[in-house]
C-alpha positions as a Markdown table, in Angstrom:
| # | Residue | x | y | z |
|---|---|---|---|---|
| 1 | Met | 50.5 | 190.5 | 92.4 |
| 2 | Ala | 53.6 | 190.9 | 94.5 |
| 3 | Asn | 53.1 | 187.5 | 96.1 |
| 4 | Glu | 53.0 | 185.8 | 92.7 |
| 5 | Ile | 56.8 | 185.8 | 92.3 |
| 6 | Thr | 57.2 | 183.6 | 95.4 |
| 7 | Val | 56.0 | 180.6 | 93.4 |
| 8 | Tyr | 59.6 | 180.4 | 92.1 |
| 9 | Gly | 62.0 | 179.2 | 94.8 |
| 10 | Ser | 65.7 | 179.7 | 94.6 |
| 11 | Asp | 66.2 | 176.1 | 93.5 |
| 12 | Glu | 63.8 | 176.5 | 90.6 |
| 13 | Ile | 65.6 | 179.6 | 89.5 |
| 14 | Lys | 69.0 | 177.9 | 89.8 |
| 15 | Glu | 67.8 | 175.1 | 87.5 |
| 16 | Arg | 67.3 | 177.7 | 84.8 |
| 17 | Ile | 70.8 | 179.1 | 85.0 |
| 18 | Leu | 72.8 | 177.6 | 82.1 |
| 19 | Thr | 76.4 | 177.7 | 81.0 |
| 20 | Val | 76.8 | 179.0 | 77.5 |
| 21 | Arg | 80.2 | 180.2 | 76.0 |
| 22 | Asn | 81.7 | 179.6 | 79.5 |
| 23 | Gln | 79.3 | 182.1 | 81.1 |
| 24 | Gln | 76.4 | 181.6 | 83.4 |
| 25 | Val | 73.3 | 182.9 | 81.7 |
| 26 | Met | 69.5 | 182.7 | 81.6 |
| 27 | Ile | 67.4 | 182.4 | 78.4 |
| 28 | Asp | 64.9 | 185.1 | 77.5 |
| 29 | Arg | 61.9 | 182.6 | 77.5 |
| 30 | Asp | 62.8 | 181.6 | 81.1 |
| 31 | Leu | 63.2 | 185.2 | 82.2 |
| 32 | Ala | 59.9 | 186.2 | 80.6 |
| 33 | Glu | 58.2 | 183.5 | 82.5 |
| 34 | Leu | 59.8 | 184.5 | 85.8 |
| 35 | Tyr | 58.9 | 188.2 | 85.2 |
| 36 | Gly | 55.4 | 187.3 | 84.2 |
| 37 | Val | 55.6 | 188.8 | 80.8 |
| 38 | Glu | 55.6 | 187.6 | 77.2 |
| 39 | Thr | 59.0 | 186.8 | 75.7 |
| 40 | Lys | 58.2 | 189.1 | 72.8 |
| 41 | Arg | 57.5 | 192.0 | 75.2 |
| 42 | Leu | 60.7 | 191.4 | 77.1 |
| 43 | Asn | 62.8 | 191.5 | 74.0 |
| 44 | Glu | 61.0 | 194.6 | 72.7 |
| 45 | Gln | 62.0 | 196.5 | 75.9 |
| 46 | Val | 65.6 | 195.3 | 75.5 |
| 47 | Lys | 65.7 | 196.5 | 71.8 |
| 48 | Arg | 64.3 | 199.9 | 72.9 |
| 49 | Asn | 67.1 | 200.2 | 75.4 |
| 50 | Ile | 69.8 | 198.2 | 73.4 |
| 51 | Glu | 72.5 | 200.7 | 74.5 |
| 52 | Arg | 72.1 | 199.3 | 78.0 |
| 53 | Phe | 72.9 | 195.7 | 76.9 |
| 54 | Pro | 76.4 | 195.4 | 75.6 |
| 55 | Ala | 77.8 | 192.0 | 74.6 |
| 56 | Asn | 78.8 | 191.1 | 78.2 |
| 57 | Phe | 75.2 | 191.7 | 79.3 |
| 58 | Met | 73.4 | 189.8 | 76.5 |
| 59 | Phe | 74.0 | 187.8 | 73.3 |
| 60 | Gln | 72.0 | 185.8 | 70.8 |
| 61 | Leu | 72.5 | 182.0 | 70.5 |
| 62 | Asn | 73.8 | 180.7 | 67.2 |
| 63 | Glu | 72.1 | 177.7 | 65.5 |
| 64 | Asn | 74.4 | 175.1 | 67.1 |
| 65 | Glu | 73.8 | 176.5 | 70.6 |
| 66 | Lys | 70.1 | 176.6 | 70.0 |
| 67 | Glu | 70.1 | 172.9 | 68.9 |
| 68 | Glu | 72.0 | 171.9 | 72.0 |
| 69 | Leu | 69.6 | 173.9 | 74.1 |
| 70 | Val | 66.6 | 172.1 | 72.7 |
| 71 | Ala | 68.4 | 168.8 | 73.1 |
| 72 | Ile | 69.2 | 169.1 | 76.8 |
| 73 | Cys | 66.1 | 171.1 | 77.9 |
| 74 | Asp | 62.6 | 169.8 | 77.1 |
| 75 | Arg | 61.0 | 173.1 | 77.9 |
| 76 | Phe | 62.7 | 174.6 | 74.8 |
| 77 | Ala | 61.3 | 171.9 | 72.5 |
| 78 | Val | 59.1 | 174.6 | 70.9 |
| 79 | Leu | 62.3 | 176.2 | 69.4 |
| 80 | Lys | 63.2 | 173.1 | 67.5 |
| 81 | His | 61.4 | 174.2 | 64.3 |
| 82 | Ser | 61.6 | 177.9 | 64.9 |
| 83 | Ser | 63.7 | 180.3 | 62.9 |
| 84 | Tyr | 64.0 | 182.4 | 66.1 |
| 85 | Asn | 67.3 | 182.2 | 68.0 |
| 86 | Pro | 66.8 | 183.1 | 71.7 |
| 87 | Tyr | 68.8 | 185.6 | 73.7 |
| 88 | Ala | 71.0 | 184.8 | 76.7 |
| 89 | Phe | 71.4 | 187.2 | 79.6 |
| 90 | Thr | 74.3 | 187.3 | 82.0 |
| 91 | Glu | 74.0 | 188.3 | 85.6 |
| 92 | Gln | 74.6 | 192.0 | 84.6 |
| 93 | Gly | 72.0 | 191.7 | 81.9 |
| 94 | Val | 69.4 | 190.4 | 84.4 |
| 95 | Ala | 70.2 | 193.4 | 86.7 |
| 96 | Met | 69.6 | 195.8 | 83.8 |
| 97 | Leu | 66.3 | 194.1 | 82.9 |
| 98 | Ser | 64.7 | 195.3 | 86.1 |
| 99 | Ala | 65.4 | 198.9 | 85.0 |
| 100 | Val | 63.9 | 198.6 | 81.5 |
| 101 | Leu | 60.9 | 196.5 | 82.5 |
| 102 | Lys | 60.0 | 199.2 | 85.2 |
| 103 | Ser | 57.8 | 197.2 | 87.5 |
| 104 | Glu | 57.9 | 196.2 | 91.2 |
| 105 | Thr | 57.6 | 192.6 | 90.2 |
| 106 | Ala | 60.6 | 193.0 | 87.8 |
| 107 | Val | 62.7 | 194.5 | 90.5 |
| 108 | Lys | 61.9 | 191.8 | 93.1 |
| 109 | Thr | 62.3 | 189.0 | 90.6 |
| 110 | Ser | 65.6 | 190.4 | 89.4 |
| 111 | Ile | 66.9 | 190.4 | 93.0 |
| 112 | Met | 65.9 | 186.8 | 93.4 |
| 113 | Ile | 67.6 | 185.8 | 90.2 |
| 114 | Met | 70.8 | 187.7 | 91.0 |
| 115 | Asp | 70.8 | 186.0 | 94.4 |
| 116 | Ala | 70.6 | 182.7 | 92.6 |
| 117 | Phe | 73.5 | 183.7 | 90.3 |
| 118 | Val | 75.6 | 184.6 | 93.3 |
| 119 | Ser | 74.7 | 181.3 | 95.0 |
| 120 | Met | 75.6 | 179.3 | 91.9 |
| 121 | Arg | 78.9 | 181.2 | 91.6 |
| 122 | His | 79.8 | 180.5 | 95.2 |
| 123 | Phe | 79.0 | 176.8 | 94.7 |
| 124 | Leu | 81.2 | 176.6 | 91.6 |
| 125 | Leu | 84.1 | 178.3 | 93.3 |
| 126 | Ser | 83.9 | 176.2 | 96.4 |
| 127 | Asn | 83.8 | 173.0 | 94.3 |
| 128 | Glu | 86.2 | 174.1 | 91.7 |
| 129 | Arg | 88.7 | 171.3 | 92.6 |
| 130 | Ile | 86.0 | 168.7 | 92.3 |
| 131 | Phe | 85.0 | 169.9 | 88.9 |
| 132 | Val | 88.6 | 169.8 | 87.7 |
| 133 | Glu | 88.9 | 166.3 | 89.0 |
| 134 | Leu | 85.7 | 165.3 | 87.3 |
| 135 | Asp | 86.9 | 166.8 | 84.0 |
| 136 | Phe | 90.2 | 164.9 | 84.4 |
| 137 | Leu | 88.2 | 161.6 | 85.0 |
| 138 | Lys | 86.0 | 162.4 | 82.0 |
| 139 | Lys | 89.1 | 162.9 | 79.7 |
| 140 | His | 90.7 | 159.7 | 81.2 |
| 141 | Phe | 87.5 | 157.7 | 80.6 |
| 142 | Ile | 87.4 | 158.9 | 77.0 |
| 143 | Glu | 91.1 | 158.1 | 76.4 |
| 144 | Thr | 90.6 | 154.7 | 78.0 |
| 145 | Ala | 87.5 | 154.1 | 75.8 |
| 146 | Ile | 89.5 | 155.0 | 72.7 |
| 147 | His | 92.4 | 152.8 | 73.8 |
| 148 | Gln | 90.0 | 149.9 | 74.5 |
| 149 | Lys | 88.4 | 150.4 | 71.1 |
| 150 | Glu | 91.8 | 150.2 | 69.4 |
| 151 | Ser | 92.7 | 147.1 | 71.5 |
| 152 | Asp | 89.4 | 145.4 | 70.6 |
| 153 | Lys | 90.1 | 146.2 | 66.9 |
| 154 | Lys | 93.6 | 144.6 | 67.2 |
| 155 | Ile | 92.2 | 141.5 | 69.0 |
| 156 | Asp | 89.5 | 141.1 | 66.2 |
| 157 | Glu | 92.3 | 141.4 | 63.6 |
| 158 | Leu | 94.3 | 138.7 | 65.5 |
| 159 | Phe | 91.4 | 136.3 | 65.6 |
| 160 | Thr | 90.7 | 137.0 | 61.9 |
| 161 | Leu | 94.3 | 136.0 | 61.2 |
| 162 | Met | 94.0 | 132.9 | 63.5 |
| 163 | Asp | 90.9 | 131.9 | 61.6 |
| 164 | Lys | 92.6 | 132.5 | 58.3 |
| 165 | Tyr | 95.5 | 130.1 | 59.2 |
| 166 | Arg | 93.5 | 127.3 | 60.8 |
| 167 | Ile | 94.9 | 123.9 | 59.8 |
| 168 | Glu | 91.3 | 122.7 | 59.0 |
| 169 | Glu | 91.5 | 124.7 | 55.8 |
| 170 | Lys | 91.7 | 122.2 | 53.0 |
| 171 | Gln | 93.1 | 124.4 | 50.3 |
| 172 | Gly | 94.1 | 128.0 | 49.4 |
| 173 | Ile | 95.8 | 130.3 | 47.0 |
| 174 | Phe | 98.4 | 132.9 | 47.8 |
| 175 | Phe | 99.1 | 135.6 | 45.3 |
| 176 | Gln | 102.3 | 137.3 | 44.4 |
| 177 | Gly | 103.5 | 139.6 | 47.2 |
| 178 | Gln | 101.7 | 137.7 | 50.0 |
| 179 | Ile | 105.0 | 136.7 | 51.6 |
| 180 | Phe | 104.0 | 137.1 | 55.2 |
| 181 | Asp | 100.7 | 135.4 | 54.7 |
| 182 | Ala | 102.3 | 132.4 | 53.0 |
| 183 | Tyr | 105.0 | 132.0 | 55.7 |
| 184 | Ala | 102.4 | 132.4 | 58.5 |
| 185 | Lys | 100.3 | 129.6 | 56.9 |
| 186 | Phe | 103.4 | 127.4 | 56.5 |
| 187 | Glu | 104.3 | 128.0 | 60.2 |
| 188 | Ser | 100.8 | 127.1 | 61.3 |
| 189 | Phe | 101.3 | 123.7 | 59.7 |
| 190 | Ile | 104.7 | 123.3 | 61.5 |
| 191 | Gln | 103.3 | 124.3 | 64.9 |
| 192 | Ala | 100.4 | 121.8 | 64.5 |
| 193 | Ala | 102.9 | 118.9 | 64.5 |
| 194 | Lys | 103.2 | 116.8 | 67.7 |
| 195 | Asn | 105.7 | 114.2 | 66.7 |
| 196 | Glu | 107.2 | 114.3 | 63.2 |
| 197 | Ile | 107.4 | 116.6 | 60.1 |
| 198 | Ile | 108.5 | 115.4 | 56.7 |
| 199 | Leu | 109.3 | 118.0 | 54.0 |
| 200 | Ile | 109.9 | 117.0 | 50.4 |
| 201 | Asp | 111.3 | 120.0 | 48.5 |
| 202 | Ala | 114.1 | 120.0 | 46.0 |
| 203 | Tyr | 115.1 | 123.6 | 46.6 |
| 204 | Ile | 115.6 | 124.7 | 50.2 |
| 205 | Asp | 117.9 | 127.2 | 51.9 |
| 206 | Leu | 118.5 | 128.6 | 55.4 |
| 207 | Thr | 115.1 | 130.4 | 55.4 |
| 208 | Val | 113.4 | 127.1 | 55.4 |
| 209 | Leu | 115.4 | 126.0 | 58.5 |
| 210 | Glu | 114.3 | 129.3 | 60.1 |
| 211 | Arg | 110.7 | 128.3 | 59.7 |
| 212 | Phe | 111.3 | 124.9 | 61.3 |
| 213 | Ala | 112.7 | 126.7 | 64.4 |
| 214 | Lys | 109.0 | 127.4 | 65.2 |
| 215 | Lys | 108.2 | 123.7 | 65.7 |
| 216 | Lys | 107.3 | 122.3 | 69.1 |
| 217 | Ser | 110.0 | 120.9 | 71.3 |
| 218 | Gly | 110.6 | 117.2 | 70.6 |
| 219 | Val | 109.2 | 117.2 | 67.1 |
| 220 | Thr | 111.6 | 115.6 | 64.6 |
| 221 | Val | 112.1 | 116.9 | 61.1 |
| 222 | Lys | 113.1 | 115.0 | 58.0 |
| 223 | Ile | 113.9 | 117.0 | 54.8 |
| 224 | Tyr | 114.2 | 115.3 | 51.4 |
| 225 | Thr | 115.8 | 117.6 | 48.9 |
| 226 | Asp | 118.1 | 117.7 | 45.9 |
| 227 | Ala | 121.8 | 116.9 | 46.5 |
| 228 | Lys | 122.7 | 120.3 | 45.1 |
| 229 | Thr | 121.0 | 122.0 | 48.0 |
| 230 | Arg | 122.9 | 124.9 | 49.6 |
| 231 | Ile | 122.3 | 123.6 | 53.1 |
| 232 | Thr | 125.5 | 122.2 | 54.7 |
| 233 | Asn | 126.2 | 119.7 | 57.4 |
| 234 | Leu | 127.4 | 122.6 | 59.6 |
| 235 | Asp | 124.0 | 124.3 | 59.1 |
| 236 | Ile | 122.2 | 121.1 | 60.3 |
| 237 | Gln | 124.6 | 120.8 | 63.3 |
| 238 | Lys | 123.9 | 124.4 | 64.3 |
| 239 | Phe | 120.2 | 123.9 | 64.0 |
| 240 | Asn | 120.2 | 120.7 | 66.0 |
| 241 | Ser | 122.2 | 122.4 | 68.8 |
| 242 | Gln | 119.1 | 124.5 | 69.5 |
| 243 | Tyr | 116.1 | 122.7 | 67.9 |
| 244 | Pro | 116.8 | 118.9 | 67.7 |
| 245 | Ala | 116.3 | 116.9 | 65.8 |
| 246 | Leu | 116.5 | 117.6 | 62.0 |
| 247 | Ser | 118.0 | 115.2 | 59.4 |
| 248 | Leu | 118.7 | 115.9 | 55.7 |
| 249 | His | 118.1 | 113.3 | 53.0 |
| 250 | Phe | 118.8 | 113.5 | 49.3 |
| 251 | Thr | 116.5 | 112.5 | 46.5 |
| 252 | Ser | 115.9 | 113.4 | 42.8 |
| 253 | Ala | 112.6 | 111.4 | 42.5 |
| 254 | Met | 110.3 | 114.3 | 43.3 |
| 255 | His | 109.4 | 117.4 | 41.4 |
| 256 | Asp | 106.5 | 118.7 | 43.5 |
| 257 | Arg | 106.6 | 119.8 | 47.1 |
| 258 | Phe | 105.0 | 117.8 | 49.9 |
| 259 | Leu | 104.6 | 118.3 | 53.6 |
| 260 | Ile | 103.6 | 115.4 | 55.9 |
| 261 | Ile | 102.5 | 116.2 | 59.5 |
| 262 | Asp | 102.6 | 113.4 | 62.1 |
| 263 | Gly | 102.1 | 110.8 | 59.3 |
| 264 | Ser | 98.4 | 111.7 | 59.0 |
| 265 | Val | 98.2 | 115.0 | 57.1 |
| 266 | Leu | 99.5 | 115.3 | 53.6 |
| 267 | Tyr | 99.9 | 118.8 | 52.0 |
| 268 | His | 100.7 | 119.4 | 48.4 |
| 269 | Ile | 102.4 | 122.8 | 48.1 |
| 270 | Gly | 102.8 | 124.5 | 44.7 |
| 271 | Ala | 106.0 | 126.5 | 45.4 |
| 272 | Ser | 109.3 | 125.8 | 47.0 |
| 273 | Leu | 109.1 | 126.9 | 50.6 |
| 274 | Lys | 112.0 | 129.3 | 50.2 |
| 275 | Asp | 110.0 | 131.1 | 47.5 |
| 276 | Leu | 106.6 | 131.4 | 49.4 |
| 277 | Gly | 104.7 | 134.5 | 48.4 |
| 278 | Lys | 107.1 | 135.5 | 45.6 |
| 279 | Lys | 104.8 | 134.2 | 43.0 |
| 280 | Cys | 101.2 | 133.0 | 42.9 |
| 281 | Phe | 100.9 | 129.4 | 44.2 |
| 282 | Ala | 98.3 | 127.1 | 45.8 |
| 283 | Phe | 98.3 | 124.5 | 48.5 |
| 284 | Glu | 95.9 | 121.6 | 49.2 |
| 285 | Ile | 95.4 | 118.7 | 51.6 |
| 286 | Leu | 95.5 | 115.4 | 49.8 |
| 287 | Asp | 94.0 | 112.1 | 50.9 |
| 288 | Ser | 96.1 | 110.8 | 53.8 |
| 289 | Ser | 96.0 | 107.3 | 52.4 |
| 290 | Leu | 98.5 | 108.5 | 49.8 |
| 291 | Ile | 101.2 | 109.1 | 52.4 |
| 292 | Pro | 102.8 | 105.6 | 52.3 |
| 293 | Ala | 103.0 | 105.8 | 48.4 |
| 294 | Val | 104.7 | 109.2 | 48.6 |
| 295 | Ile | 107.3 | 108.0 | 51.1 |
| 296 | Ala | 107.9 | 104.9 | 49.2 |
| 297 | Ser | 108.7 | 107.0 | 46.1 |
| 298 | Leu | 111.6 | 108.8 | 47.7 |
């Protein structure tokens, strides 16, 4: 019988040492197997001598700890649907087991197990710095993953906005309060121009010129508006000193707002550009063959 305990090498014992509640422990089922007794009998002996097993010698796993144990160790799968929560024994608890089990096998097995505990403790102490670095790398990886997830989300949102403001959209409606969306759409029209932009809008102000500052370099701008506009020649001069060239023309022939891009795209816009987003309005792309007639009406 004494030779039976040699079937468990030190490495096999070390594999059964777990960390629970920041303590190195062994589970009652593993200990019973090593001692060659039933788990029930081992725990019965412990209960008969419970005064020898204070909390720092032995404790019972809670439900979460049991579930984690089952998840990481296949040999504990039998506990998955059991109402029984196993007990965990610390190094001191293992030493006390040899006294309550009262057998030569128990004594020899306990010595082997305690040697394994000591070996594991030395290993952890000698590699403490490595474990600290691994923990740091783990936290850094998690933080990086979270940051990457947030970045991916922002990129997705950006592409969603880009899709939303594609010039290929033929029509759309902006509701009251969608001021940024409306201006972003208008600026996408401006930035699509390569040569010339013509705006027909009876009511403009400096905010409209601010939008045209987003045009590509070399693109000319012609604005047809009412003679009562608040834009002055000085405003035009200042604009052209940075973003040439914009010219202002007066007309009273138009009620609606039109935007012509490169003489090939005609937008009908339901609101004055200075009031975009303040009230509900719509835009649509009209047949480009109408562009000559619109210009001729100015």
